[in-house]
N, C-alpha and C positions, 0 to 999 in steps of 0.2 A: 571594468566590472560594475555589476547593478546589484547595489547593497541592499536598497530598498526589497529587491525581489529575493535576495536571499535570507533577509528578514522574515518575508512573507513565507517562504518556505520552511526556515526553522520553527516557526509559530504553528503551522498549517500542521507538519509532521510532528510537532511536539503533542498538539493536543490529540492527533489518532493515537498515539502509542499510551498517552497518558490517560485518556477515557476507555480505550481498548482493555490495557491491563487492568484499569479499575474496576469496570465493569466485570470482568472475568474473575478478578479476587472477590469485589463486594459481595456475591453472592454467597460466597464460602463463610464470610462473618455470618451469615444467619444459617449455616449449617446446610444451604442448599447446594446440590450441583448448580454450576452457571448452566443456563438455559441456552438452547443454541439462538433462539428466535433473540433473546435479550443479547447476546453477544454481536449476533448479524446486524440486528439494530442501533446498537451504539457506533460501531464502526462505519456503520452506513451513514448513518446521521452524520455523526463528526466529519467524514468526507464530503458530505451534501455542502452543510453550513461553509465549514473551511474552504472548501472549493469554491463555492461561489464569492467568500469573502477575499479569496487571494486571485480570484483569476484575472482580475484587469491589472494586477500587480505584477505576478510573476506566470501566469498561465494556470497556475494553480496542481502543478505538478505531485507535488508531497509525495513522491515516490520515485527513488533513484530509477528502475526499471523504466517509467514513463519518459522521465529526462532522457535514457537513454534511447529510446524510442523516436522521441522527439527531434534528437540528434542525429540520429540513424535516416530521418527524412528531411532534413535540412532545415529545421525549424528554430534550432537554437546552437549557438556557434559553441567549439569544443570549450574556449576559456568560461563560457556564461555556466557549460554544463558541470564543469568541473566546482564551479561556485555552487551550484544547485545542490552535487553530490555531497559537498562539505556541510553544507546548511541543514541538510534533510538529516546525514546521519547524526550530526550533534544535536540536533534535537529532537532524536528518538533516544540517544542516549541520555540526555539531561530530564526527558520525559520518565525512562525507566528509572534513572537514580532518585526523581523526585518522588514518584509514586512510593517506592522504598520508605520515604522517610514519613509518608502520611498514611500509610495502609499497615496494618499491623503485620509483622513478618509470618506469623502463623498461615494469616489467608494469603498470602504470597508464595510462600512455600506451598500451600496445600495445592497451588495450578501452577506451580512451578516458573513463576514470575509471566504466567502468558506469554510463554515461547512457544512459538509454534513448533510443531513436531509433528512427525508422519503416525497416523494412529496405529491402532493392535492391528498386525497382521499386515500392513502395508509396506513393501518394499521402497528401497531408493528410487529406483528408475520411475516405479507407480506415481511417488510422491512427486519427482521431478515432471511426470508429463502433466499431471493434474496441476502444478504450478504453472507451468507454459499455458495450458489451455485457460486457466481461469485470468489470466493476466495478459491473453490475448482479446479475452472478452473484455475485460477492463479498459486496455488500450484500443480497442477497436471503437468503444462507445466515446473515450474522450477525446479522440480525434475525431469523428465523428458531430459531436457536441459541442468541443471547446476550441479544436485547432482549427477543422476548416472554416473558411471564411464564410461557405454559406449555411452554416449552423445554426440552427435557435438557440438563442440567449439563454437556455435552462442548464447549461451544463452539469452546474451542481447536482441538480436534483437527480438526473438521469445517472450521473457517475455514482454517487451516493445510492441509488439503486443497484445498480450493478455491482457495487461491492457487498450489499446484501445479500442479493439472488447467490453472487457466487461463495458467500460463507454458509449457505443454506446447503450447497451442495458439497464444498470442499472443506468446510470445517472439520467435520469426524475423520476428512481422512488424512489432511497435511496441516489442518488449522489454516487455511487458507489466506496465506498471508498476502498473496499478489504483490509483493512490495519488500525488497531489501531491508529497508530501513525498519518495518514492523519487526523483522525478524532481529536485525542487529543489534537495538537498542537494546530491550529485553536479555536477549542472549550474551552479551558483551556483559551487562549488570548482574548476570544471574552466574557466570562464571563455569568456570570446571569444563565438563564435557559438553556443554549446553553450545559450543561452536562447532561440533562436529557435521553438523549438516550443512553446513556453510553452502556448499556446491547445490545443494537442491534449492535453496531461498535467493539463492545468487543467479544462478544458470538458469532456472525454470522462469521467473519473471522475465528475465531480460530476454530470452529466447522469444516469448509470447509478447512481449511488449514491442520487438523488434518487427516479428514478424506481421503483426496486427498494423505498424506504423507504415512498413513498406508497402504492405496492401492498399492502405489508403492512399498514400502518396503516390505510387506509380499505376495505380489502377483506376481506385474509387475516386480519388480527387480531382482528376482531368474531367473536361468537360465534355458531356456527351457528343458525339460525332453526328450531326443530323445526316441520314439516308436520304 
């Protein structure tokens, strides 16, 4: 068991939820609606710096779906994957609880504690498919920039940019979680009916991450055949 890696995953995931929810709630303190650009950049920049900081220790997953993708491609053992999942979920819950202690309740209530949820008029199947596609893009970039041994060493930047562009597209539709921990921490802290969409934010990212990881592992990662 790699407790240094688990610690890195806890801190990185904690930062994502703390900054992400804080950015969403912060705008409401000034009576403004949180802007999509600000929200996308808050999440993308946090992932960029935290993935860069943790990649040498844990691979910088910071996302249970990414860990599942790595597991499906044989890049992490089941035991370590389980440790990553526990650390990521605990980091998400701790961040959601702490943000409640430092941000006025009214601001958090106005944005529903930043819990990702389908937008107006968006059905469950549509939201599920969107989360799967967005997470596919994210895992595709993570594998190509951080997991593949041929990758350039700029993983954090490219992963953060992918999170940003995914939020530009999916933010109004599903909240663009792409990460079960991003949904789970705030949803658990908010309580009540916030847990009803669990299948969207668990199955969607899981399917997208596994699909991208298997594509890389069994097709793109192979050395090209010289004809």
